[in-house]
A tleap script that builds the chain and sets N, CA, C and O, in Angstrom:
source leaprc.protein.ff14SB
mol = sequence {
  NMET VAL CYS ALA GLY SER VAL ALA SER ILE
  ARG THR VAL ILE PHE CYS VAL VAL PRO GLU
  PRO LEU ALA ALA GLU LEU TYR ASP ARG LEU
  ASN ASP TYR TYR SER ASP ASP PRO ASN VAL
  THR VAL ILE VAL ASP ARG ARG LYS LYS GLU
  ARG ARG GLU PRO GLY THR THR GLY GLY GLY
  LEU ARG GLU VAL ARG ASP ARG ARG ARG PRO
  ARG VAL ALA GLY ASP PHE PRO PRO LEU ALA
  SER CSER
}
set mol.1.N position { 10.839 17.371 -18.018 }
set mol.1.CA position { 12.109 16.682 -18.190 }
set mol.1.C position { 12.582 16.216 -16.818 }
set mol.1.O position { 12.652 17.007 -15.877 }
set mol.2.N position { 12.903 14.951 -16.710 }
set mol.2.CA position { 13.346 14.376 -15.449 }
set mol.2.C position { 14.802 13.985 -15.582 }
set mol.2.O position { 15.187 13.296 -16.527 }
set mol.3.N position { 15.604 14.425 -14.641 }
set mol.3.CA position { 17.007 14.055 -14.640 }
set mol.3.C position { 17.158 12.687 -14.010 }
set mol.3.O position { 16.418 12.342 -13.089 }
set mol.4.N position { 18.097 11.912 -14.488 }
set mol.4.CA position { 18.297 10.564 -13.971 }
set mol.4.C position { 18.690 10.586 -12.500 }
set mol.4.O position { 18.335 9.663 -11.766 }
set mol.5.N position { 19.399 11.591 -12.050 }
set mol.5.CA position { 19.836 11.672 -10.663 }
set mol.5.C position { 18.698 11.932 -9.698 }
set mol.5.O position { 18.774 11.529 -8.537 }
set mol.6.N position { 17.628 12.607 -10.156 }
set mol.6.CA position { 16.534 12.929 -9.245 }
set mol.6.C position { 15.667 11.718 -8.930 }
set mol.6.O position { 15.050 11.668 -7.866 }
set mol.7.N position { 15.606 10.745 -9.827 }
set mol.7.CA position { 14.797 9.559 -9.583 }
set mol.7.C position { 15.399 8.739 -8.454 }
set mol.7.O position { 14.659 8.175 -7.648 }
set mol.8.N position { 16.711 8.658 -8.375 }
set mol.8.CA position { 17.364 7.877 -7.336 }
set mol.8.C position { 17.178 8.504 -5.959 }
set mol.8.O position { 17.328 7.808 -4.954 }
set mol.9.N position { 16.859 9.787 -5.876 }
set mol.9.CA position { 16.727 10.443 -4.587 }
set mol.9.C position { 15.330 10.285 -3.986 }
set mol.9.O position { 15.120 10.681 -2.840 }
set mol.10.N position { 14.363 9.716 -4.724 }
set mol.10.CA position { 13.022 9.494 -4.192 }
set mol.10.C position { 13.074 8.289 -3.268 }
set mol.10.O position { 13.539 7.214 -3.646 }
set mol.11.N position { 12.582 8.492 -2.037 }
set mol.11.CA position { 12.648 7.443 -1.028 }
set mol.11.C position { 11.242 7.034 -0.611 }
set mol.11.O position { 10.371 7.882 -0.416 }
set mol.12.N position { 11.032 5.748 -0.478 }
set mol.12.CA position { 9.751 5.249 -0.017 }
set mol.12.C position { 9.681 5.384 1.488 }
set mol.12.O position { 10.611 5.003 2.198 }
set mol.13.N position { 8.571 5.932 1.978 }
set mol.13.CA position { 8.367 6.084 3.411 }
set mol.13.C position { 7.094 5.330 3.775 }
set mol.13.O position { 6.060 5.498 3.128 }
set mol.14.N position { 7.170 4.515 4.792 }
set mol.14.CA position { 6.025 3.753 5.264 }
set mol.14.C position { 5.729 4.197 6.684 }
set mol.14.O position { 6.618 4.196 7.535 }
set mol.15.N position { 4.482 4.577 6.948 }
set mol.15.CA position { 4.064 4.940 8.291 }
set mol.15.C position { 3.277 3.786 8.880 }
set mol.15.O position { 2.275 3.356 8.307 }
set mol.16.N position { 3.721 3.285 10.013 }
set mol.16.CA position { 2.993 2.273 10.761 }
set mol.16.C position { 2.212 3.039 11.822 }
set mol.16.O position { 2.792 3.543 12.784 }
set mol.17.N position { 0.888 3.124 11.646 }
set mol.17.CA position { 0.051 3.946 12.515 }
set mol.17.C position { -0.576 3.065 13.591 }
set mol.17.O position { -1.264 2.089 13.292 }
set mol.18.N position { -0.326 3.427 14.842 }
set mol.18.CA position { -0.859 2.684 15.983 }
set mol.18.C position { -2.005 3.487 16.580 }
set mol.18.O position { -1.824 4.662 16.901 }
set mol.19.N position { -3.192 2.880 16.738 }
set mol.19.CA position { -4.288 3.601 17.389 }
set mol.19.C position { -3.918 3.926 18.834 }
set mol.19.O position { -3.268 3.122 19.503 }
set mol.20.N position { -4.324 5.089 19.312 }
set mol.20.CA position { -3.931 5.531 20.650 }
set mol.20.C position { -4.317 4.560 21.761 }
set mol.20.O position { -3.533 4.398 22.696 }
set mol.21.N position { -5.489 3.899 21.717 }
set mol.21.CA position { -5.802 2.952 22.785 }
set mol.21.C position { -4.830 1.764 22.867 }
set mol.21.O position { -4.700 1.147 23.924 }
set mol.22.N position { -4.153 1.443 21.764 }
set mol.22.CA position { -3.207 0.321 21.751 }
set mol.22.C position { -1.757 0.765 21.851 }
set mol.22.O position { -0.855 -0.073 21.814 }
set mol.23.N position { -1.514 2.060 21.977 }
set mol.23.CA position { -0.151 2.588 21.949 }
set mol.23.C position { 0.710 2.029 23.073 }
set mol.23.O position { 1.869 1.690 22.839 }
set mol.24.N position { 0.177 1.924 24.284 }
set mol.24.CA position { 0.975 1.423 25.406 }
set mol.24.C position { 1.435 -0.010 25.166 }
set mol.24.O position { 2.521 -0.406 25.590 }
set mol.25.N position { 0.598 -0.776 24.485 }
set mol.25.CA position { 0.901 -2.189 24.237 }
set mol.25.C position { 1.778 -2.403 23.006 }
set mol.25.O position { 2.649 -3.273 23.016 }
set mol.26.N position { 1.562 -1.625 21.948 }
set mol.26.CA position { 2.192 -1.924 20.660 }
set mol.26.C position { 3.314 -0.996 20.229 }
set mol.26.O position { 4.217 -1.436 19.517 }
set mol.27.N position { 3.296 0.268 20.629 }
set mol.27.CA position { 4.242 1.236 20.071 }
set mol.27.C position { 5.695 0.808 20.256 }
set mol.27.O position { 6.450 0.777 19.284 }
set mol.28.N position { 6.102 0.480 21.471 }
set mol.28.CA position { 7.499 0.105 21.706 }
set mol.28.C position { 7.877 -1.157 20.952 }
set mol.28.O position { 8.978 -1.252 20.408 }
set mol.29.N position { 6.966 -2.134 20.913 }
set mol.29.CA position { 7.259 -3.386 20.186 }
set mol.29.C position { 7.446 -3.133 18.693 }
set mol.29.O position { 8.386 -3.642 18.083 }
set mol.30.N position { 6.544 -2.344 18.110 }
set mol.30.CA position { 6.662 -2.062 16.677 }
set mol.30.C position { 7.868 -1.190 16.370 }
set mol.30.O position { 8.526 -1.378 15.347 }
set mol.31.N position { 8.162 -0.246 17.239 }
set mol.31.CA position { 9.325 0.615 17.032 }
set mol.31.C position { 10.611 -0.209 17.063 }
set mol.31.O position { 11.507 0.010 16.248 }
set mol.32.N position { 10.705 -1.149 17.990 }
set mol.32.CA position { 11.875 -2.039 18.031 }
set mol.32.C position { 11.933 -2.936 16.805 }
set mol.32.O position { 13.006 -3.161 16.244 }
set mol.33.N position { 10.778 -3.450 16.388 }
set mol.33.CA position { 10.725 -4.359 15.243 }
set mol.33.C position { 11.210 -3.672 13.964 }
set mol.33.O position { 11.932 -4.271 13.167 }
set mol.34.N position { 10.809 -2.414 13.773 }
set mol.34.CA position { 11.180 -1.686 12.556 }
set mol.34.C position { 12.409 -0.793 12.733 }
set mol.34.O position { 12.689 0.035 11.867 }
set mol.35.N position { 13.129 -0.938 13.808 }
set mol.35.CA position { 14.279 -0.055 14.064 }
set mol.35.C position { 15.378 -0.191 13.011 }
set mol.35.O position { 16.115 0.766 12.772 }
set mol.36.N position { 15.504 -1.357 12.379 }
set mol.36.CA position { 16.543 -1.564 11.359 }
set mol.36.C position { 16.125 -1.075 9.979 }
set mol.36.O position { 16.956 -1.022 9.073 }
set mol.37.N position { 14.865 -0.718 9.801 }
set mol.37.CA position { 14.376 -0.282 8.499 }
set mol.37.C position { 14.194 1.238 8.508 }
set mol.37.O position { 13.251 1.732 9.127 }
set mol.38.N position { 15.070 1.989 7.838 }
set mol.38.CA position { 14.971 3.455 7.862 }
set mol.38.C position { 13.761 3.988 7.095 }
set mol.38.O position { 13.431 5.167 7.220 }
set mol.39.N position { 13.095 3.144 6.304 }
set mol.39.CA position { 11.939 3.585 5.530 }
set mol.39.C position { 10.635 3.535 6.327 }
set mol.39.O position { 9.616 4.050 5.867 }
set mol.40.N position { 10.652 2.921 7.518 }
set mol.40.CA position { 9.433 2.767 8.307 }
set mol.40.C position { 9.486 3.681 9.523 }
set mol.40.O position { 10.473 3.706 10.259 }
set mol.41.N position { 8.409 4.431 9.718 }
set mol.41.CA position { 8.257 5.298 10.883 }
set mol.41.C position { 6.994 4.872 11.618 }
set mol.41.O position { 5.918 4.806 11.024 }
set mol.42.N position { 7.123 4.584 12.904 }
set mol.42.CA position { 5.979 4.194 13.722 }
set mol.42.C position { 5.441 5.448 14.402 }
set mol.42.O position { 6.186 6.178 15.056 }
set mol.43.N position { 4.133 5.693 14.241 }
set mol.43.CA position { 3.511 6.873 14.842 }
set mol.43.C position { 2.236 6.460 15.567 }
set mol.43.O position { 1.646 5.422 15.268 }
set mol.44.N position { 1.819 7.287 16.525 }
set mol.44.CA position { 0.579 7.056 17.264 }
set mol.44.C position { -0.469 8.019 16.723 }
set mol.44.O position { -0.234 9.222 16.610 }
set mol.45.N position { -1.631 7.463 16.391 }
set mol.45.CA position { -2.740 8.277 15.894 }
set mol.45.C position { -3.429 8.920 17.083 }
set mol.45.O position { -4.069 8.231 17.877 }
set mol.46.N position { -3.304 10.236 17.215 }
set mol.46.CA position { -3.859 10.953 18.365 }
set mol.46.C position { -5.107 11.748 18.029 }
set mol.46.O position { -5.546 12.586 18.817 }
set mol.47.N position { -5.683 11.489 16.855 }
set mol.47.CA position { -6.911 12.209 16.495 }
set mol.47.C position { -8.045 11.788 17.422 }
set mol.47.O position { -8.196 10.608 17.737 }
set mol.48.N position { -8.829 12.751 17.851 }
set mol.48.CA position { -9.935 12.484 18.774 }
set mol.48.C position { -11.274 12.357 18.069 }
set mol.48.O position { -12.145 11.620 18.530 }
set mol.49.N position { -11.454 13.061 16.962 }
set mol.49.CA position { -12.716 13.010 16.233 }
set mol.49.C position { -12.455 13.348 14.776 }
set mol.49.O position { -11.366 13.791 14.411 }
set mol.50.N position { -13.466 13.134 13.954 }
set mol.50.CA position { -13.362 13.481 12.541 }
set mol.50.C position { -13.283 14.994 12.399 }
set mol.50.O position { -13.918 15.729 13.155 }
set mol.51.N position { -12.510 15.451 11.440 }
set mol.51.CA position { -12.390 16.891 11.213 }
set mol.51.C position { -13.618 17.453 10.530 }
set mol.51.O position { -13.971 18.612 10.746 }
set mol.52.N position { -14.263 16.663 9.723 }
set mol.52.CA position { -15.436 17.147 8.994 }
set mol.52.C position { -16.686 16.511 9.582 }
set mol.52.O position { -16.764 15.294 9.750 }
set mol.53.N position { -17.635 17.337 9.881 }
set mol.53.CA position { -18.914 16.837 10.388 }
set mol.53.C position { -19.719 16.280 9.219 }
set mol.53.O position { -19.668 16.826 8.117 }
set mol.54.N position { -20.463 15.197 9.449 }
set mol.54.CA position { -21.273 14.638 8.357 }
set mol.54.C position { -22.323 15.641 7.885 }
set mol.54.O position { -22.957 16.323 8.690 }
set mol.55.N position { -22.493 15.717 6.584 }
set mol.55.CA position { -23.502 16.600 6.024 }
set mol.55.C position { -23.035 18.016 5.752 }
set mol.55.O position { -23.789 18.805 5.184 }
set mol.56.N position { -21.802 18.369 6.143 }
set mol.56.CA position { -21.329 19.724 5.865 }
set mol.56.C position { -20.706 19.775 4.481 }
set mol.56.O position { -20.309 18.750 3.927 }
set mol.57.N position { -20.625 20.959 3.937 }
set mol.57.CA position { -20.062 21.128 2.593 }
set mol.57.C position { -18.620 21.598 2.640 }
set mol.57.O position { -18.054 21.934 1.600 }
set mol.58.N position { -18.013 21.630 3.811 }
set mol.58.CA position { -16.656 22.151 3.906 }
set mol.58.C position { -16.704 23.654 3.823 }
set mol.58.O position { -17.263 24.301 4.709 }
set mol.59.N position { -16.138 24.222 2.792 }
set mol.59.CA position { -16.194 25.668 2.599 }
set mol.59.C position { -17.352 26.078 1.728 }
set mol.59.O position { -17.770 27.236 1.735 }
set mol.60.N position { -17.879 25.114 0.968 }
set mol.60.CA position { -19.007 25.408 0.110 }
set mol.60.C position { -18.637 26.035 -1.215 }
set mol.60.O position { -19.481 26.120 -2.107 }
set mol.61.N position { -17.400 26.478 -1.372 }
set mol.61.CA position { -17.008 27.174 -2.596 }
set mol.61.C position { -16.095 26.343 -3.483 }
set mol.61.O position { -15.460 26.876 -4.393 }
set mol.62.N position { -16.023 25.038 -3.228 }
set mol.62.CA position { -15.145 24.202 -4.042 }
set mol.62.C position { -15.734 23.986 -5.421 }
set mol.62.O position { -16.949 23.861 -5.574 }
set mol.63.N position { -14.891 23.943 -6.403 }
set mol.63.CA position { -15.337 23.645 -7.753 }
set mol.63.C position { -14.286 22.778 -8.416 }
set mol.63.O position { -13.089 22.927 -8.167 }
set mol.64.N position { -14.739 21.886 -9.248 }
set mol.64.CA position { -13.823 21.002 -9.964 }
set mol.64.C position { -13.447 21.694 -11.256 }
set mol.64.O position { -14.308 22.089 -12.042 }
set mol.65.N position { -12.154 21.835 -11.462 }
set mol.65.CA position { -11.685 22.502 -12.681 }
set mol.65.C position { -10.706 21.600 -13.397 }
set mol.65.O position { -10.031 20.775 -12.783 }
set mol.66.N position { -10.641 21.769 -14.693 }
set mol.66.CA position { -9.678 21.047 -15.500 }
set mol.66.C position { -8.419 21.898 -15.574 }
set mol.66.O position { -8.446 22.997 -16.128 }
set mol.67.N position { -7.333 21.410 -15.031 }
set mol.67.CA position { -6.101 22.200 -14.974 }
set mol.67.C position { -5.242 22.081 -16.229 }
set mol.67.O position { -4.229 22.764 -16.380 }
set mol.68.N position { -5.670 21.203 -17.117 }
set mol.68.CA position { -4.887 21.053 -18.344 }
set mol.68.C position { -4.995 22.298 -19.209 }
set mol.68.O position { -5.976 23.038 -19.141 }
set mol.69.N position { -3.990 22.509 -20.005 }
set mol.69.CA position { -3.998 23.643 -20.925 }
set mol.69.C position { -5.101 23.444 -21.962 }
set mol.69.O position { -5.242 22.344 -22.495 }
set mol.70.N position { -5.880 24.474 -22.261 }
set mol.70.CA position { -6.950 24.304 -23.243 }
set mol.70.C position { -6.385 24.015 -24.637 }
set mol.70.O position { -5.310 24.495 -24.997 }
set mol.71.N position { -7.122 23.231 -25.401 }
set mol.71.CA position { -6.688 22.903 -26.756 }
set mol.71.C position { -6.835 24.111 -27.668 }
set mol.71.O position { -7.680 24.980 -27.455 }
set mol.72.N position { -6.015 24.137 -28.657 }
set mol.72.CA position { -6.091 25.195 -29.656 }
set mol.72.C position { -7.341 24.946 -30.502 }
set mol.72.O position { -7.610 23.813 -30.902 }
set mol.73.N position { -8.092 25.991 -30.768 }
set mol.73.CA position { -9.315 25.851 -31.567 }
set mol.73.C position { -8.963 25.485 -33.001 }
set mol.73.O position { -7.915 25.873 -33.517 }
set mol.74.N position { -9.853 24.735 -33.633 }
set mol.74.CA position { -9.657 24.392 -35.033 }
set mol.74.C position { -9.328 22.927 -35.221 }
set mol.74.O position { -9.293 22.150 -34.267 }
set mol.75.N position { -9.084 22.560 -36.486 }
set mol.75.CA position { -8.784 21.185 -36.832 }
set mol.75.C position { -7.349 21.087 -37.313 }
set mol.75.O position { -6.703 22.091 -37.613 }
set mol.76.N position { -6.866 19.857 -37.378 }
set mol.76.CA position { -5.536 19.635 -37.932 }
set mol.76.C position { -5.599 19.813 -39.447 }
set mol.76.O position { -6.606 19.478 -40.072 }
set mol.77.N position { -4.530 20.338 -40.035 }
set mol.77.CA position { -4.526 20.448 -41.494 }
set mol.77.C position { -4.510 19.047 -42.133 }
set mol.77.O position { -4.009 18.099 -41.527 }
set mol.78.N position { -5.042 18.916 -43.322 }
set mol.78.CA position { -5.057 17.593 -43.962 }
set mol.78.C position { -3.635 17.103 -44.228 }
set mol.78.O position { -2.732 17.892 -44.506 }
set mol.79.N position { -3.457 15.787 -44.136 }
set mol.79.CA position { -2.157 15.177 -44.418 }
set mol.79.C position { -1.906 15.179 -45.904 }
set mol.79.O position { -2.802 14.923 -46.708 }
set mol.80.N position { -0.669 15.475 -46.255 }
set mol.80.CA position { -0.300 15.451 -47.667 }
set mol.80.C position { -0.151 14.001 -48.105 }
set mol.80.O position { 0.577 13.228 -47.483 }
set mol.81.N position { -0.854 13.635 -49.190 }
set mol.81.CA position { -0.729 12.251 -49.679 }
set mol.81.C position { 0.336 12.209 -50.763 }
set mol.81.O position { 0.473 13.134 -51.563 }
set mol.82.N position { 1.081 11.121 -50.771 }
set mol.82.CA position { 2.154 11.032 -51.761 }
set mol.82.C position { 1.802 10.160 -52.909 }
set mol.82.O position { 2.607 9.988 -53.824 }
savepdb mol mol.pdb
quit
């Protein structure tokens, strides 16, 4: 059940991501450009390398599961005909 008041409180957020090699050139310009828009945040991407190495399985114990509630066993009763 969703209340009508909660839908109005959802805000769109846009991240403008600047690569670190271009940060000195672009960050201030983009930050000034989007300063009037409260939905846009300019950030610098400071990642140095990929977090996952190619060919690794991560933890190795991941499994895909169906999170839906299981169906009740059996069939629907026949419809009454009039």
